[in-house]
N, C-alpha and C positions, 0 to 999 in steps of 0.2 A: 503672661505667664506667671507673674507673681500673684495675680488674683487667683488664679487656678490653683496654685501651690497652696495659698492660704486657705481657700475653700476646701481643698482636699484634706489639709491637716485638721481643720475644725470638723469636717464630716467624719474622719476616722476617730477623733477624740469623743465625738458624740455617738459613736457606733451606728452612724447612718440613720439616726432616728429622726432628724429634721430635714425634710426634703429640700428646703431652701438653700442649704449649704452644699448641695450636690452640683458639681460644675457642668450643668447642662447648658445648651445654647440659650434656653429661656432664662435661666438664673443669671447667666453671663450678661444678658441684655438688662436685667435688673441692676447688676453691680454698676454698669457704666451708663445708666440712665442720666441724661442731663449733660453728658460729655460728648459734644458734637462729633469728635473723631472716632468714638467707640460705640455710641449708642446704637439701638436697633440691632441689625444683623451684622454690623461691622465687627464686633468683638468676636462673634461666632466664626466669621470668615478668617479672622487672624488665627483663631484656634485650629481651624481646618488646615491652615498653612503649616503650623507647627506640628500638627499630626502628620502631614505629608513629609516633613523633614525628619520625622522619627523622634521629635523632642517630646511629643504627647502621644498617648494612646487613648482610644475611646472604649469604655467599658459598658456593657449592657446593664441597665437597671430596670426596675419595674415599669409596666405600661409601655414596653416596646421602645423606651427612651435610652439615650446614651449619655454618659458623663465622662468628661475629660479627666485624665490623670497623667502625672509625669511618667515618662518611660524610664524603666530601671536601666536599660541600655540603649545606645543608638541602634536603630533598626528593629526595635521591639515590635512596632506596628506590622512591620513586613512578616515577622515571626507569627503574630496573631492571625494575619491574613492567610498565611500558609496552613495554619492549624485549621481555620475555617474551611479552606478548600478541601483538606483531607477529610474532615468530618462530613461535609456535604457528599463527598463521594463514597464514603464508607457507611453512611447511615441508611441502611436498607429499611424498608417498611418492617420487615421481620425483626430487625434489631430494635427498632423504636418501640414496637409492640411489646417485645420482651422486657426492655428497660422500663417501659411505662407500666408493666404489670397489668396489662389489659385483659388477661385471661380471667381476672377476678372482678371485672367491671360490673357484673350483674349482682353481686352481693346475695348469692343464693341462700334460701332458708335451708336448715338441716334437712328437711325432707327432699328438697330439690338437689342439694348436694349429694345425698345418698344415691340419687338416680342419674345425675348428669355429670358430676365432676370427673375430670379426666384422670386425676391422681388422687387416691383416697386421702381425705383429711385436709385438702388444700382449697376446695371450693372453686377450682379452675375449670373453665370450659375450654376445650381445645381451640386455640386461636389459629386463624388461617390468614394468609396474605396471597396476593396474586402469584408470587413466586413459588410458594410451597402448597397451594391449594390442592392441586390434583394429587400430588404425592401423599398428602395428609389424608384425604378422603378415601383414597385407595386402601390405605392401612386400616381405616376405621370400617370399611366395607366388609372386610373378611373377619371381623370379630363376631363372636358368638352373640345371638340375639336371645334375650331372656328378660330378667327384671331390670337390667341395666339399659339405659338409653344412650346412644351416641349423638353428640351435638358439636358443631363447629360454630365459631363466631368470627365473622369477616371484618377486617380493618383495611383502611387505605391511607396513604400519606397525603394525597391531594385529590382534587376533583376529577382530573383526567384519569388517574389510576382507578378511582371508585367507579367511574362510568364503564370502563372496559372491564373491570373485575366483576361487576354486577352481571353482565351479560354472560360471562363464563359461569358464574355461580348459578344462574337460572338455568342454564343448559344442563348442569349437573342435577339440579332439582328434579328435572323431567326424566332423568335416566333411572330406569328401574333398578339397576344394580346399587344405586345408593338409596333405595327406598326406606332403609332403616336409620338414615342419618337426618337429624334436625339441623337446618341451616338457618343461623341467626346473622342477619345482614345489619351490620353497624356502619355501613358504608356512607350513610347520609351525614356522618360527622367525621370527615377526614381531619388530619392534623392541621393541614392548611399551610400555606407558604409563610405567613407572618409568624405563627407559632413555631414552625421549623426553623426560621432564622433566629428566633430567640434562643432556641435550644442550641443551635450552632454557635451563637455568640457566647453564651454562658459556658458551654463545653470548651470553646477555644481559650477562654480566660482561664478555665481550670487547667488547661494543658500549659498555658503561658506561665502561670505562677508556680506550677509544680517544681518543687525543689528550692525556689528562692523565697516563697511565701506559702507554705502549706496551709496555713488557716485560710488565706484568700482563695487558694485552689479548692479546698473543701467547700467553702461557701458557694463558689461559682458552680462546682459540680452538683451540689445540693439543688441550686436554682435551676440548672439544666434539667435535673431529674424531675423537679416539681412541674416543669412545663408539660411532662408526660404524665406523670403519676397523679397529679392534681387537676391542672387545668384542662388537658385533653381528656383525661379519664372522666372528670365530672361533666364535661360537655357531651361525651358519648352518652353517659347514663341518662342525662336529662334530655337527650335528643331522640330523634326518630329511629325506630328499628322496624325491620320486617322479618317475620318468622315464616320460613318456608318448610313444607314437608312434601313428600310425594303425594300425599292425599289432598294437600292444598297448595298447589303449584303456583297459584297467583299470590300467595303470601297473605299474611295478616299484619297490617301496619299498626304499630303501637307508639304511643307518644313519649314513653320513657322506659327505663329498665324494669320498673315495678309491673308495667304491662307485660313485658316478656315473661316474668316470673309466673304471672297468671296463665299465660298461654302454655308454658311449659307444664304447669300442673294439669291443665286440661289434657294435654297430650298423654300424660301418664294415666289419668283416670279414664280416658277414652279406651285405652288398652286394657287397663285393669280396674274395672269399676269398683271392685270391693277392697281396694287397698285402704289400710288404716293410717297410712303415713301423714295425712293431712288433717288428722283430728286436732283440735285446739289444745294448747297447753302441753304439748309433747316437748321433752327436752332433747338436746343434742346428743346426750349419752344414750338415750333410748333408741336413737336413730343411727347407732353405729355399733361395731363390735368392740366389746370390752372384756375384761377378765371375768365379768359377772354374767356371762351368757347362760351357764348352767343354772345359777340362782334365778335368773329371769324365767327360764322354762319351769323351774320348781315352783315359782310363784303362780304361773298359769295352771299347773297340775293341781296344786294344793288349794288354789283360790284364796291364797293369803299372800299379799304383795309386801315387799320390802326391798330395801337397796335401791338399785338403779330404777326398778320399775315400781317403786312405791306409790300407791294411789293411781296407777296407770289405768286399772279397770274403769274408773270413773269417767275417763275420757274416750275409751275405745269399746268397752263392753258393759255400759251402764245398765242396760235392761236384760242382758243374759247372765250376768254374774250371779253365781249361786242359785240359779234357776235349774231345778232338776229336769233333765231331758229337754233342754230349751229348744232344741231343733224340732221337737214334736209338739211344743206348747203352742196353741193357736195364737197367743198374743205375741209370740216371738219367731215364729216360723219364717216370716218375711225378712228377717234381718240378714245382712250379709254373712255374719258369722254362722247362722243356722244353715244357709244354703251351702257354705263351704263345708260345714260339718257333714251334711248329708252326702256330699260327693266324696269326701275323704273316707267316710265309713264304707261307702259302696266299693271303693278301690280296695280297702283292706279286706273286706269280705271276699272279693274276687281272688285276691291273693291267698287267703286262708283256705278257700275252697280248692285252690289249685296246688298249693305248696304247704299249707299248714302254718306258713309264716310270711312275714314281709319285712324288708329291710327299712330302717329309718330313713335311709337315703332315698328310697323309692317314694316314700310319703312326702318327704320335704321337697324333693325335686318336683313332684306334682304340685304342691302348693307354690313353688317358685314359678314354674312354667305357666301354670294355669291362672294363678291369682296374683302374680307378681311379688311374692314374698321376698324381701331383700335381706341379706345377711346383716342382722343387727338385733339388739335386745328386744325390740318391739316384735319382731318375727318369731324370736325364741319363746317369748311370752305367750303369743297368740297360738303357736304351734303346741305349746304345753296344754293350753286350755282346750284345744281341739282334741288332743290325745288323752286327756286325763283319764277317761274310762279304761285306758289299756295299761294303766300303771298299778295293777292290782294282782292278786295271786291267781287270777283266772288265766294269766299269761306268764310266759317265761322269757328270759333274755338269753341270747346266744350271740356269739361273734365269730369272725372269720378265723380266729385262732383256736377255736374249739371250746371256749369258756361257755358254761351253762349255768344259769342260776334263776332262782325265783325273781319275777319282776316286782319292782317296787317304784314308788314315786321318785325316789332319788336316782334309781337306775335309769329310768325313762328320761329324767332331766339330764343326766350325764350323757345319754345317747343324743339327745337333741342339741345340747350345748356344744358337744364335740363336733357334730356333723356341720352345724351352722357356723361354728367358729373355725371351720376348715381344717379339722383334724378327722377326716372321714374314713376312719376304720369301718369296714362293714359290720353292722350290728343289726340284730333282728328281733322283732316282737314275735313270739311264737304263741299260736293260739292253743288254748288248753280247755276243752270241755271236761265235764266230770269224768266221762269215760276215758278221755286222753290222760287226765291226771292220774286215774287209777292205773292206766297202762304204764305211765312212767314210774309210778311208785312200785308196781309189781315188778317191772323189768329191773329196776335198780336193786331191789331186794333179792329177787329170785336168782339173778345172775351176779350178785355180789359186786355191784358197782357203787361208786360214791353217790351220796345224796345230791340230787339236782345236777347230775352229770348228763342226763338226757333231755333234750329240748325239742327234737323233732323225731318223727317216725324214721326218716331216712338215717339220721345220726344214731338212733337207737339200734337200727337194723345193723349198721356197721359194727357197733360196740358188741352186740350179741354174737355177730359172726366171729369176732376175735375170741370171745369166750368159748364158743363152740370148738374152734380149733384148738383150744387149750385143753380140751378133754382127750383122753387117750384113744377113744373110739368114736365112730359116728354117733351122733345124738339119737338117732332112731333106735339104737341098741337099748335105750333106756325103757322102751316099751315092755321088755321082758321083766324088768325089776320094779315096774310101777305096780304098787299094791293098793293105791288109793284112787285109781281112776282119773289121773290128771295128765296122762300123756297126750291127750287131744290138744291141750294147751301148748305142750312142747311142739306138737306137729304144726301148730299155727305159727310158732316162732321160727320153725324150719322154713315155712312158706314166707314169712316176713323177710328174712334175710335174702330171699330171691327177688324181692320186689323193690321198685323205685318209685319216687314221687308220689302221685295220688294213690296208687295201688298200695304202696307201703303204708300210707296214712290210713287207708280203709281197713287193712289188716290189723293195724295198731288198735284202731277203734274196736274191732271185734274182740281183741284180747282184753281190752279195757272193760267192755261190757261184762265179760265173764268175771274180771276182778271186781267189778262193782257189786255183782251178785253174790260172789264167794270171797269175801275179804281174807279168809284163812288160807286161800290157795297159795299166797306168797310163801307162807312157811313151808307148805308141803312141797313146792317147787325148789325151794332152797335145799331142802333135804335130799331131793331126788337128783338135782343137777350137780353131781360131784364126780370127781375123777374115779373114786372108788367104785361107783356104780357103773362106770363104763369099762371096767376091767373084764 
């Protein structure tokens, strides 16, 4: 007992830096070497007897070894053993996985975090254990499928649990209802009984010292946590994984976590071959939402990069940047950006032909659903580049609150930044040919409306209808006082207010054609369309 007390005191004085002074069974044999009654295992047997009497306790140290120390109170070893019993009973696999922070075991790159992380900004992949597996995948099954990918990573406490769990996991992989979930099997590296016992030992000592020696308690608690967060976590990362999908139900075996990252990237690019996420030298800020989303879109529209996306064009658009009509240039038509541009323009033209306008949401949703654009600065930048031709005077801006104004690069950037940044008030790009522009200018002047208040034929028809009702008599009465032969235009406005959709747009173009040929007609109509002339 004296030898152990002396060794314990020296070990504490040296802060545990010299292994020889730890009262392990091996070191005790060194102390009594040459003393026939105590050498070999005899001293260790005496220590075990003292432990059994509650005079000594055994503390876990590195390498799965134990060191003897004096008990603070009689019966302390029994308390420690009871703590161990409670910890063994309460340490579920799910608790160990959470405490070990295993959801981040794969160290995902920013591009993969964007696609696979379960909580934004954490880098976590949803962990599953045998106890919560079915409940978890059922919740993921019902989530919307789009640019985001759902994945789970499976862990087990021991080999027996791993074997049973793997059968359950493979059954789920083959079930079509879970076809949108990626299953990552880390079951080849369970915690194991030896590591679990180390965790139990350290955790018990943390509980034992709590209140009487809080420093020792914290040290033991940290050691228990390191068994999970470092030892087990590192073994998992460097061990075997199997990645299963509904398309690959046999799974792909990987030698370490880096191999898993490569497979996850392939899963993304197989679904969305044109994604830009995996270009070299992209920064973390470029692959997430930041307050600079509008500026990122503006950089793409103006082809001048700064801020978060400074220099980004060199990595994702090196051959299309500042190339006029790059999607038609023979040297760049085969680029992914060119192919996307062609399809985006087709969709916009269909909407223009149908409604004369298209919402920014419809455009971006198309990019998201078809090409996997994810909400981040990179997507804002690329979207701006794709739509830069629509940020000019040939188009107008309108929104759901009735605001209308001339389209500019800044306004287009604002529309994109707000929508991608999840402030999705409906906003629209309104097409405007020369005849349409002439129609809007004529309508605003002739009917005494604010400049830039009309952005679509339908909206203009409603505004004109309101003006007509403000006159004292029906507008057709003006035919009798028309002295310059312009009532035929008034008649077309009468027809306009009775139309909707494409028919209203067609009638607006007819009026615009007249205005293009006769610019002075606006002043004549302004003079004619008065309350006095309707008396």
